[in-house]
mmCIF file of the N, C-alpha and C atoms, coordinates in Angstrom:
data_MODEL
# 
_entry.id   MODEL 
# 
loop_
_atom_site.group_PDB 
_atom_site.id 
_atom_site.type_symbol 
_atom_site.label_atom_id 
_atom_site.label_alt_id 
_atom_site.label_comp_id 
_atom_site.label_asym_id 
_atom_site.label_entity_id 
_atom_site.label_seq_id 
_atom_site.pdbx_PDB_ins_code 
_atom_site.Cartn_x 
_atom_site.Cartn_y 
_atom_site.Cartn_z 
_atom_site.occupancy 
_atom_site.B_iso_or_equiv 
_atom_site.pdbx_formal_charge 
_atom_site.auth_seq_id 
_atom_site.auth_comp_id 
_atom_site.auth_asym_id 
_atom_site.auth_atom_id 
_atom_site.pdbx_PDB_model_num 
ATOM 1   N N  . MET A 1 1  ? 18.607  -16.441 25.329  1.00 0.00 ? 1  MET A N  1 
ATOM 2   C CA . MET A 1 1  ? 17.367  -17.014 25.821  1.00 0.00 ? 1  MET A CA 1 
ATOM 3   C C  . MET A 1 1  ? 16.267  -15.955 25.856  1.00 0.00 ? 1  MET A C  1 
ATOM 4   N N  . LYS A 1 2  ? 16.654  -14.678 26.016  1.00 0.00 ? 2  LYS A N  1 
ATOM 5   C CA . LYS A 1 2  ? 15.658  -13.615 26.039  1.00 0.00 ? 2  LYS A CA 1 
ATOM 6   C C  . LYS A 1 2  ? 14.912  -13.531 24.712  1.00 0.00 ? 2  LYS A C  1 
ATOM 7   N N  . PHE A 1 3  ? 15.616  -13.777 23.618  1.00 0.00 ? 3  PHE A N  1 
ATOM 8   C CA . PHE A 1 3  ? 14.996  -13.699 22.303  1.00 0.00 ? 3  PHE A CA 1 
ATOM 9   C C  . PHE A 1 3  ? 13.912  -14.767 22.147  1.00 0.00 ? 3  PHE A C  1 
ATOM 10  N N  . VAL A 1 4  ? 14.198  -15.978 22.582  1.00 0.00 ? 4  VAL A N  1 
ATOM 11  C CA . VAL A 1 4  ? 13.223  -17.064 22.495  1.00 0.00 ? 4  VAL A CA 1 
ATOM 12  C C  . VAL A 1 4  ? 11.996  -16.729 23.316  1.00 0.00 ? 4  VAL A C  1 
ATOM 13  N N  . THR A 1 5  ? 12.181  -16.197 24.498  1.00 0.00 ? 5  THR A N  1 
ATOM 14  C CA . THR A 1 5  ? 11.058  -15.789 25.348  1.00 0.00 ? 5  THR A CA 1 
ATOM 15  C C  . THR A 1 5  ? 10.259  -14.682 24.682  1.00 0.00 ? 5  THR A C  1 
ATOM 16  N N  . TYR A 1 6  ? 10.943  -13.739 24.088  1.00 0.00 ? 6  TYR A N  1 
ATOM 17  C CA . TYR A 1 6  ? 10.269  -12.643 23.384  1.00 0.00 ? 6  TYR A CA 1 
ATOM 18  C C  . TYR A 1 6  ? 9.394   -13.170 22.256  1.00 0.00 ? 6  TYR A C  1 
ATOM 19  N N  . VAL A 1 7  ? 9.936   -14.105 21.456  1.00 0.00 ? 7  VAL A N  1 
ATOM 20  C CA . VAL A 1 7  ? 9.180   -14.656 20.331  1.00 0.00 ? 7  VAL A CA 1 
ATOM 21  C C  . VAL A 1 7  ? 7.964   -15.429 20.843  1.00 0.00 ? 7  VAL A C  1 
ATOM 22  N N  . LYS A 1 8  ? 8.145   -16.238 21.875  1.00 0.00 ? 8  LYS A N  1 
ATOM 23  C CA . LYS A 1 8  ? 7.017   -17.000 22.429  1.00 0.00 ? 8  LYS A CA 1 
ATOM 24  C C  . LYS A 1 8  ? 5.931   -16.068 22.951  1.00 0.00 ? 8  LYS A C  1 
ATOM 25  N N  . GLU A 1 9  ? 6.315   -15.027 23.672  1.00 0.00 ? 9  GLU A N  1 
ATOM 26  C CA . GLU A 1 9  ? 5.341   -14.080 24.201  1.00 0.00 ? 9  GLU A CA 1 
ATOM 27  C C  . GLU A 1 9  ? 4.654   -13.296 23.088  1.00 0.00 ? 9  GLU A C  1 
ATOM 28  N N  . SER A 1 10 ? 5.387   -13.002 22.034  1.00 0.00 ? 10 SER A N  1 
ATOM 29  C CA . SER A 1 10 ? 4.791   -12.291 20.900  1.00 0.00 ? 10 SER A CA 1 
ATOM 30  C C  . SER A 1 10 ? 3.723   -13.143 20.232  1.00 0.00 ? 10 SER A C  1 
ATOM 31  N N  . PHE A 1 11 ? 4.012   -14.414 19.994  1.00 0.00 ? 11 PHE A N  1 
ATOM 32  C CA . PHE A 1 11 ? 3.014   -15.284 19.387  1.00 0.00 ? 11 PHE A CA 1 
ATOM 33  C C  . PHE A 1 11 ? 1.814   -15.481 20.307  1.00 0.00 ? 11 PHE A C  1 
ATOM 34  N N  . ARG A 1 12 ? 2.048   -15.587 21.600  1.00 0.00 ? 12 ARG A N  1 
ATOM 35  C CA . ARG A 1 12 ? 0.948   -15.717 22.552  1.00 0.00 ? 12 ARG A CA 1 
ATOM 36  C C  . ARG A 1 12 ? 0.074   -14.457 22.532  1.00 0.00 ? 12 ARG A C  1 
ATOM 37  N N  . GLU A 1 13 ? 0.698   -13.294 22.432  1.00 0.00 ? 13 GLU A N  1 
ATOM 38  C CA . GLU A 1 13 ? -0.032  -12.028 22.352  1.00 0.00 ? 13 GLU A CA 1 
ATOM 39  C C  . GLU A 1 13 ? -0.895  -11.986 21.094  1.00 0.00 ? 13 GLU A C  1 
ATOM 40  N N  . LEU A 1 14 ? -0.318  -12.383 19.961  1.00 0.00 ? 14 LEU A N  1 
ATOM 41  C CA . LEU A 1 14 ? -1.071  -12.389 18.708  1.00 0.00 ? 14 LEU A CA 1 
ATOM 42  C C  . LEU A 1 14 ? -2.242  -13.373 18.744  1.00 0.00 ? 14 LEU A C  1 
ATOM 43  N N  . LYS A 1 15 ? -2.043  -14.507 19.381  1.00 0.00 ? 15 LYS A N  1 
ATOM 44  C CA . LYS A 1 15 ? -3.067  -15.546 19.421  1.00 0.00 ? 15 LYS A CA 1 
ATOM 45  C C  . LYS A 1 15 ? -4.186  -15.218 20.415  1.00 0.00 ? 15 LYS A C  1 
ATOM 46  N N  . ASP A 1 16 ? -3.839  -14.728 21.587  1.00 0.00 ? 16 ASP A N  1 
ATOM 47  C CA . ASP A 1 16 ? -4.824  -14.591 22.665  1.00 0.00 ? 16 ASP A CA 1 
ATOM 48  C C  . ASP A 1 16 ? -5.404  -13.193 22.814  1.00 0.00 ? 16 ASP A C  1 
ATOM 49  N N  . ASN A 1 17 ? -4.659  -12.148 22.509  1.00 0.00 ? 17 ASN A N  1 
ATOM 50  C CA . ASN A 1 17 ? -5.097  -10.802 22.836  1.00 0.00 ? 17 ASN A CA 1 
ATOM 51  C C  . ASN A 1 17 ? -5.459  -9.932  21.639  1.00 0.00 ? 17 ASN A C  1 
ATOM 52  N N  . MET A 1 18 ? -5.306  -10.457 20.428  1.00 0.00 ? 18 MET A N  1 
ATOM 53  C CA . MET A 1 18 ? -5.619  -9.666  19.242  1.00 0.00 ? 18 MET A CA 1 
ATOM 54  C C  . MET A 1 18 ? -7.032  -9.971  18.771  1.00 0.00 ? 18 MET A C  1 
ATOM 55  N N  . THR A 1 19 ? -7.685  -8.946  18.257  1.00 0.00 ? 19 THR A N  1 
ATOM 56  C CA . THR A 1 19 ? -8.980  -9.139  17.624  1.00 0.00 ? 19 THR A CA 1 
ATOM 57  C C  . THR A 1 19 ? -8.760  -9.065  16.129  1.00 0.00 ? 19 THR A C  1 
ATOM 58  N N  . TRP A 1 20 ? -9.029  -10.156 15.444  1.00 0.00 ? 20 TRP A N  1 
ATOM 59  C CA . TRP A 1 20 ? -8.783  -10.247 14.018  1.00 0.00 ? 20 TRP A CA 1 
ATOM 60  C C  . TRP A 1 20 ? -10.074 -10.018 13.247  1.00 0.00 ? 20 TRP A C  1 
ATOM 61  N N  . ILE A 1 21 ? -9.978  -9.394  12.088  1.00 0.00 ? 21 ILE A N  1 
ATOM 62  C CA . ILE A 1 21 ? -11.151 -9.206  11.247  1.00 0.00 ? 21 ILE A CA 1 
ATOM 63  C C  . ILE A 1 21 ? -11.496 -10.525 10.569  1.00 0.00 ? 21 ILE A C  1 
ATOM 64  N N  . SER A 1 22 ? -12.724 -10.623 10.085  1.00 0.00 ? 22 SER A N  1 
ATOM 65  C CA . SER A 1 22 ? -13.139 -11.864 9.421   1.00 0.00 ? 22 SER A CA 1 
ATOM 66  C C  . SER A 1 22 ? -12.431 -11.995 8.072   1.00 0.00 ? 22 SER A C  1 
ATOM 67  N N  . TRP A 1 23 ? -12.443 -13.223 7.553   1.00 0.00 ? 23 TRP A N  1 
ATOM 68  C CA . TRP A 1 23 ? -11.796 -13.499 6.275   1.00 0.00 ? 23 TRP A CA 1 
ATOM 69  C C  . TRP A 1 23 ? -12.454 -12.694 5.159   1.00 0.00 ? 23 TRP A C  1 
ATOM 70  N N  . GLU A 1 24 ? -13.777 -12.596 5.176   1.00 0.00 ? 24 GLU A N  1 
ATOM 71  C CA . GLU A 1 24 ? -14.504 -11.847 4.155   1.00 0.00 ? 24 GLU A CA 1 
ATOM 72  C C  . GLU A 1 24 ? -14.144 -10.369 4.198   1.00 0.00 ? 24 GLU A C  1 
ATOM 73  N N  . GLU A 1 25 ? -14.057 -9.817  5.389   1.00 0.00 ? 25 GLU A N  1 
ATOM 74  C CA . GLU A 1 25 ? -13.696 -8.405  5.525   1.00 0.00 ? 25 GLU A CA 1 
ATOM 75  C C  . GLU A 1 25 ? -12.259 -8.158  5.067   1.00 0.00 ? 25 GLU A C  1 
ATOM 76  N N  . ALA A 1 26 ? -11.381 -9.100  5.344   1.00 0.00 ? 26 ALA A N  1 
ATOM 77  C CA . ALA A 1 26 ? -9.987  -8.975  4.888   1.00 0.00 ? 26 ALA A CA 1 
ATOM 78  C C  . ALA A 1 26 ? -9.913  -8.995  3.363   1.00 0.00 ? 26 ALA A C  1 
ATOM 79  N N  . GLN A 1 27 ? -10.725 -9.853  2.729   1.00 0.00 ? 27 GLN A N  1 
ATOM 80  C CA . GLN A 1 27 ? -10.738 -9.907  1.268   1.00 0.00 ? 27 GLN A CA 1 
ATOM 81  C C  . GLN A 1 27 ? -11.278 -8.613  0.673   1.00 0.00 ? 27 GLN A C  1 
ATOM 82  N N  . LYS A 1 28 ? -12.345 -8.082  1.252   1.00 0.00 ? 28 LYS A N  1 
ATOM 83  C CA . LYS A 1 28 ? -12.920 -6.832  0.762   1.00 0.00 ? 28 LYS A CA 1 
ATOM 84  C C  . LYS A 1 28 ? -11.923 -5.682  0.916   1.00 0.00 ? 28 LYS A C  1 
ATOM 85  N N  . SER A 1 29 ? -11.275 -5.619  2.067   1.00 0.00 ? 29 SER A N  1 
ATOM 86  C CA . SER A 1 29 ? -10.296 -4.554  2.304   1.00 0.00 ? 29 SER A CA 1 
ATOM 87  C C  . SER A 1 29 ? -9.128  -4.660  1.337   1.00 0.00 ? 29 SER A C  1 
ATOM 88  N N  . THR A 1 30 ? -8.681  -5.866  1.070   1.00 0.00 ? 30 THR A N  1 
ATOM 89  C CA . THR A 1 30 ? -7.585  -6.069  0.134   1.00 0.00 ? 30 THR A CA 1 
ATOM 90  C C  . THR A 1 30 ? -7.978  -5.627  -1.267  1.00 0.00 ? 30 THR A C  1 
ATOM 91  N N  . ALA A 1 31 ? -9.200  -5.937  -1.659  1.00 0.00 ? 31 ALA A N  1 
ATOM 92  C CA . ALA A 1 31 ? -9.674  -5.529  -2.988  1.00 0.00 ? 31 ALA A CA 1 
ATOM 93  C C  . ALA A 1 31 ? -9.735  -4.011  -3.096  1.00 0.00 ? 31 ALA A C  1 
ATOM 94  N N  . VAL A 1 32 ? -10.234 -3.348  -2.061  1.00 0.00 ? 32 VAL A N  1 
ATOM 95  C CA . VAL A 1 32 ? -10.319 -1.882  -2.072  1.00 0.00 ? 32 VAL A CA 1 
ATOM 96  C C  . VAL A 1 32 ? -8.928  -1.268  -2.180  1.00 0.00 ? 32 VAL A C  1 
ATOM 97  N N  . VAL A 1 33 ? -7.992  -1.788  -1.412  1.00 0.00 ? 33 VAL A N  1 
ATOM 98  C CA . VAL A 1 33 ? -6.616  -1.272  -1.452  1.00 0.00 ? 33 VAL A CA 1 
ATOM 99  C C  . VAL A 1 33 ? -6.004  -1.490  -2.832  1.00 0.00 ? 33 VAL A C  1 
ATOM 100 N N  . ALA A 1 34 ? -6.228  -2.651  -3.416  1.00 0.00 ? 34 ALA A N  1 
ATOM 101 C CA . ALA A 1 34 ? -5.674  -2.938  -4.740  1.00 0.00 ? 34 ALA A CA 1 
ATOM 102 C C  . ALA A 1 34 ? -6.257  -1.996  -5.794  1.00 0.00 ? 34 ALA A C  1 
ATOM 103 N N  . ILE A 1 35 ? -7.561  -1.768  -5.746  1.00 0.00 ? 35 ILE A N  1 
ATOM 104 C CA . ILE A 1 35 ? -8.205  -0.876  -6.717  1.00 0.00 ? 35 ILE A CA 1 
ATOM 105 C C  . ILE A 1 35 ? -7.673  0.541   -6.584  1.00 0.00 ? 35 ILE A C  1 
ATOM 106 N N  . PHE A 1 36 ? -7.596  1.058   -5.357  1.00 0.00 ? 36 PHE A N  1 
ATOM 107 C CA . PHE A 1 36 ? -7.097  2.419   -5.173  1.00 0.00 ? 36 PHE A CA 1 
ATOM 108 C C  . PHE A 1 36 ? -5.614  2.533   -5.525  1.00 0.00 ? 36 PHE A C  1 
ATOM 109 N N  . THR A 1 37 ? -4.851  1.477   -5.319  1.00 0.00 ? 37 THR A N  1 
ATOM 110 C CA . THR A 1 37 ? -3.445  1.493   -5.710  1.00 0.00 ? 37 THR A CA 1 
ATOM 111 C C  . THR A 1 37 ? -3.311  1.628   -7.222  1.00 0.00 ? 37 THR A C  1 
ATOM 112 N N  . VAL A 1 38 ? -4.114  0.867   -7.956  1.00 0.00 ? 38 VAL A N  1 
ATOM 113 C CA . VAL A 1 38 ? -4.078  0.950   -9.424  1.00 0.00 ? 38 VAL A CA 1 
ATOM 114 C C  . VAL A 1 38 ? -4.532  2.331   -9.880  1.00 0.00 ? 38 VAL A C  1 
ATOM 115 N N  . LEU A 1 39 ? -5.613  2.848   -9.301  1.00 0.00 ? 39 LEU A N  1 
ATOM 116 C CA . LEU A 1 39 ? -6.105  4.176   -9.682  1.00 0.00 ? 39 LEU A CA 1 
ATOM 117 C C  . LEU A 1 39 ? -5.070  5.262   -9.385  1.00 0.00 ? 39 LEU A C  1 
ATOM 118 N N  . PHE A 1 40 ? -4.406  5.162   -8.245  1.00 0.00 ? 40 PHE A N  1 
ATOM 119 C CA . PHE A 1 40 ? -3.381  6.133   -7.885  1.00 0.00 ? 40 PHE A CA 1 
ATOM 120 C C  . PHE A 1 40 ? -2.196  6.040   -8.846  1.00 0.00 ? 40 PHE A C  1 
ATOM 121 N N  . ALA A 1 41 ? -1.814  4.826   -9.216  1.00 0.00 ? 41 ALA A N  1 
ATOM 122 C CA . ALA A 1 41 ? -0.712  4.651   -10.162 1.00 0.00 ? 41 ALA A CA 1 
ATOM 123 C C  . ALA A 1 41 ? -1.065  5.263   -11.512 1.00 0.00 ? 41 ALA A C  1 
ATOM 124 N N  . ILE A 1 42 ? -2.297  5.077   -11.957 1.00 0.00 ? 42 ILE A N  1 
ATOM 125 C CA . ILE A 1 42 ? -2.728  5.672   -13.223 1.00 0.00 ? 42 ILE A CA 1 
ATOM 126 C C  . ILE A 1 42 ? -2.701  7.192   -13.133 1.00 0.00 ? 42 ILE A C  1 
ATOM 127 N N  . ALA A 1 43 ? -3.172  7.739   -12.013 1.00 0.00 ? 43 ALA A N  1 
ATOM 128 C CA . ALA A 1 43 ? -3.174  9.198   -11.837 1.00 0.00 ? 43 ALA A CA 1 
ATOM 129 C C  . ALA A 1 43 ? -1.749  9.749   -11.852 1.00 0.00 ? 43 ALA A C  1 
ATOM 130 N N  . ILE A 1 44 ? -0.834  9.085   -11.186 1.00 0.00 ? 44 ILE A N  1 
ATOM 131 C CA . ILE A 1 44 ? 0.567   9.522   -11.177 1.00 0.00 ? 44 ILE A CA 1 
ATOM 132 C C  . ILE A 1 44 ? 1.154   9.431   -12.582 1.00 0.00 ? 44 ILE A C  1 
ATOM 133 N N  . PHE A 1 45 ? 0.855   8.357   -13.304 1.00 0.00 ? 45 PHE A N  1 
ATOM 134 C CA . PHE A 1 45 ? 1.326   8.191   -14.672 1.00 0.00 ? 45 PHE A CA 1 
ATOM 135 C C  . PHE A 1 45 ? 0.831   9.337   -15.550 1.00 0.00 ? 45 PHE A C  1 
ATOM 136 N N  . LEU A 1 46 ? -0.465  9.651   -15.455 1.00 0.00 ? 46 LEU A N  1 
ATOM 137 C CA . LEU A 1 46 ? -1.022  10.721  -16.274 1.00 0.00 ? 46 LEU A CA 1 
ATOM 138 C C  . LEU A 1 46 ? -0.418  12.078  -15.921 1.00 0.00 ? 46 LEU A C  1 
ATOM 139 N N  . ALA A 1 47 ? -0.241  12.339  -14.617 1.00 0.00 ? 47 ALA A N  1 
ATOM 140 C CA . ALA A 1 47 ? 0.381   13.602  -14.209 1.00 0.00 ? 47 ALA A CA 1 
ATOM 141 C C  . ALA A 1 47 ? 1.810   13.686  -14.737 1.00 0.00 ? 47 ALA A C  1 
ATOM 142 N N  . ASP A 1 48 ? 2.533   12.584  -14.698 1.00 0.00 ? 48 ASP A N  1 
ATOM 143 C CA . ASP A 1 48 ? 3.904   12.554  -15.210 1.00 0.00 ? 48 ASP A CA 1 
ATOM 144 C C  . ASP A 1 48 ? 3.925   12.847  -16.706 1.00 0.00 ? 48 ASP A C  1 
ATOM 145 N N  . LYS A 1 49 ? 3.005   12.251  -17.442 1.00 0.00 ? 49 LYS A N  1 
ATOM 146 C CA . LYS A 1 49 ? 2.948   12.488  -18.887 1.00 0.00 ? 49 LYS A CA 1 
ATOM 147 C C  . LYS A 1 49 ? 2.600   13.944  -19.193 1.00 0.00 ? 49 LYS A C  1 
ATOM 148 N N  . VAL A 1 50 ? 1.687   14.526  -18.432 1.00 0.00 ? 50 VAL A N  1 
ATOM 149 C CA . VAL A 1 50 ? 1.324   15.934  -18.648 1.00 0.00 ? 50 VAL A CA 1 
ATOM 150 C C  . VAL A 1 50 ? 2.530   16.828  -18.401 1.00 0.00 ? 50 VAL A C  1 
ATOM 151 N N  . PHE A 1 51 ? 3.232   16.620  -17.300 1.00 0.00 ? 51 PHE A N  1 
ATOM 152 C CA . PHE A 1 51 ? 4.409   17.433  -17.003 1.00 0.00 ? 51 PHE A CA 1 
ATOM 153 C C  . PHE A 1 51 ? 5.516   17.220  -18.030 1.00 0.00 ? 51 PHE A C  1 
ATOM 154 N N  . GLN A 1 52 ? 5.685   15.984  -18.465 1.00 0.00 ? 52 GLN A N  1 
ATOM 155 C CA . GLN A 1 52 ? 6.703   15.688  -19.475 1.00 0.00 ? 52 GLN A CA 1 
ATOM 156 C C  . GLN A 1 52 ? 6.387   16.418  -20.775 1.00 0.00 ? 52 GLN A C  1 
ATOM 157 N N  . THR A 1 53 ? 5.153   16.357  -21.202 1.00 0.00 ? 53 THR A N  1 
ATOM 158 C CA . THR A 1 53 ? 4.737   17.048  -22.425 1.00 0.00 ? 53 THR A CA 1 
ATOM 159 C C  . THR A 1 53 ? 4.894   18.555  -22.278 1.00 0.00 ? 53 THR A C  1 
ATOM 160 N N  . LEU A 1 54 ? 4.483   19.073  -21.138 1.00 0.00 ? 54 LEU A N  1 
ATOM 161 C CA . LEU A 1 54 ? 4.592   20.506  -20.878 1.00 0.00 ? 54 LEU A CA 1 
ATOM 162 C C  . LEU A 1 54 ? 6.051   20.964  -20.900 1.00 0.00 ? 54 LEU A C  1 
ATOM 163 N N  . LEU A 1 55 ? 6.909   20.225  -20.243 1.00 0.00 ? 55 LEU A N  1 
ATOM 164 C CA . LEU A 1 55 ? 8.326   20.587  -20.226 1.00 0.00 ? 55 LEU A CA 1 
ATOM 165 C C  . LEU A 1 55 ? 8.953   20.467  -21.614 1.00 0.00 ? 55 LEU A C  1 
ATOM 166 N N  . ASN A 1 56 ? 8.568   19.450  -22.371 1.00 0.00 ? 56 ASN A N  1 
ATOM 167 C CA . ASN A 1 56 ? 9.087   19.338  -23.736 1.00 0.00 ? 56 ASN A CA 1 
ATOM 168 C C  . ASN A 1 56 ? 8.659   20.525  -24.587 1.00 0.00 ? 56 ASN A C  1 
ATOM 169 N N  . LYS A 1 57 ? 7.431   20.969  -24.449 1.00 0.00 ? 57 LYS A N  1 
ATOM 170 C CA . LYS A 1 57 ? 6.955   22.142  -25.199 1.00 0.00 ? 57 LYS A CA 1 
ATOM 171 C C  . LYS A 1 57 ? 7.735   23.399  -24.793 1.00 0.00 ? 57 LYS A C  1 
ATOM 172 N N  . ILE A 1 58 ? 7.987   23.539  -23.501 1.00 0.00 ? 58 ILE A N  1 
ATOM 173 C CA . ILE A 1 58 ? 8.748   24.707  -23.015 1.00 0.00 ? 58 ILE A CA 1 
ATOM 174 C C  . ILE A 1 58 ? 10.171  24.678  -23.564 1.00 0.00 ? 58 ILE A C  1 
ATOM 175 N N  . PHE A 1 59 ? 10.832  23.501  -23.549 1.00 0.00 ? 59 PHE A N  1 
ATOM 176 C CA . PHE A 1 59 ? 12.207  23.414  -24.027 1.00 0.00 ? 59 PHE A CA 1 
ATOM 177 C C  . PHE A 1 59 ? 12.301  23.575  -25.546 1.00 0.00 ? 59 PHE A C  1 
ATOM 178 N N  . GLU A 1 60 ? 11.238  23.235  -26.256 1.00 0.00 ? 60 GLU A N  1 
ATOM 179 C CA . GLU A 1 60 ? 11.245  23.440  -27.705 1.00 0.00 ? 60 GLU A CA 1 
ATOM 180 C C  . GLU A 1 60 ? 11.235  24.912  -28.071 1.00 0.00 ? 60 GLU A C  1 
ATOM 181 N N  . LEU A 1 61 ? 10.784  25.756  -27.175 1.00 0.00 ? 61 LEU A N  1 
ATOM 182 C CA . LEU A 1 61 ? 10.743  27.197  -27.435 1.00 0.00 ? 61 LEU A CA 1 
ATOM 183 C C  . LEU A 1 61 ? 12.155  27.802  -27.489 1.00 0.00 ? 61 LEU A C  1 
ATOM 184 N N  . PHE A 1 62 ? 13.090  27.162  -26.855 1.00 0.00 ? 62 PHE A N  1 
ATOM 185 C CA . PHE A 1 62 ? 14.448  27.708  -26.768 1.00 0.00 ? 62 PHE A CA 1 
ATOM 186 C C  . PHE A 1 62 ? 15.388  27.043  -27.708 1.00 0.00 ? 62 PHE A C  1 
# 
């Protein structure tokens, strides 16, 4: 029974005591996060390719 009470109180807390951002602000924030995620993934990909190429050149020397 404690679990049911916990869930009810949690939903009441979310509904009554939380301050939520507007829908427009949530969409803008999501877009910013998505753009930076893609940019970060591209940067990691490029760094990986540079290191891979560098290591291949080093191993070709031996």
